[in-house]
N, C-alpha and C positions, 0 to 999 in steps of 0.2 A: 537456422533454428529460431523459432519465435520465443521472445523473452519478456517477462514482466520485471521491470526494474523497481526496486523498493529502496527508498531512503527514509530513515527514521529521524525524527526531530523531537526535541523537548520543549522548545519555546520559540516565540516570535520576537523579533526586535521591537524596541520601544523608541518613540520619539515624542517629545513634549507630552508625555503621559499617556499616549495612545499607542495601541499595538498596530504594527504595520502588517498587512496580510501577505507576508513572505516568510520563508523558512530561514532561521538563523543558522548560517553555515559555520563549521562543517557539520554534517550529519553525525548523529550518535553511532549509527551503523548503516551499512548498505548491504543488500543482498539481491540476488536474482533468482527467479524461478522459471523453469522452462514451461512454455505454454503448449499444451497438447490436447488430445481428445479425452483424456481422463483428468479429473480434478487432482491438483497437486498443491499442497500447502507449503507455505514458507516456514522458516524456523521461527520460533517464538521471538517477539520483539523485545528489545532491551527494556529492562524494568523501568527506565526513565522516559521511554518513548510516550509522547502524548499525541503526536500526529505523524502521518506518513505521507510521502509523495509517491504515487504510482505512475509509471510510464510504461506503455506497452507498444509493441510494434505490429500487432495484428488485432483483429476484433476478438474480444474475449469477455468473459463474465468473471466477477470476483465475489467473494463472500468473506466477511470478517467474523471470527469467533475464536473460542479456545481450541476447538477441533473442527475447523470449517470444511465444508464440502461445497465447492462451486458447481453450478449446473447452468443449463441454458436459460433458466428462469431467474437466476440471481442477477445482481447489478451488472449491466452491460457497459463495456467501454469500447468506443470506436477505435479503429486502428490509429496509432500515433497520438493517442490522448494522454494528457497529463492531468491527474487529479490529486487533490489533497483530502485526507480523511482523518478525523479525530478518532483516537482509540483510547480504551481504558488503560490507564497507566498501572504498571506493576502486576498485571494478572496473567501475563503470558499469551496475550492476543497474537493471532496469526492471520494471514490472508491466504485464501485458496484461489486458484485460477484455473480456467478451462477455456478452450476455444469456443467461439460462437460465430454466428453468421449475421 
């Protein structure tokens, strides 16, 4: 089964007053969404989530919104990709995913 792995984070670590471009562990929440031929949305992100880490095991497309629908024309991720995305905090954002080629 193809899966989109989602990890939610609130902040990045600091060193010498500068942010380091990595996620501060542990995540606030983690969830998975099955990737298939129809768009499927995640659960709403934690109210404190400011950015998410996505990792997928097949080619797919994603879309972020309050009630997102992914399609073949939305942001494409290569198989095995890991990406970080900033999201609006405290509004119930979700990510939807669908297979792509």
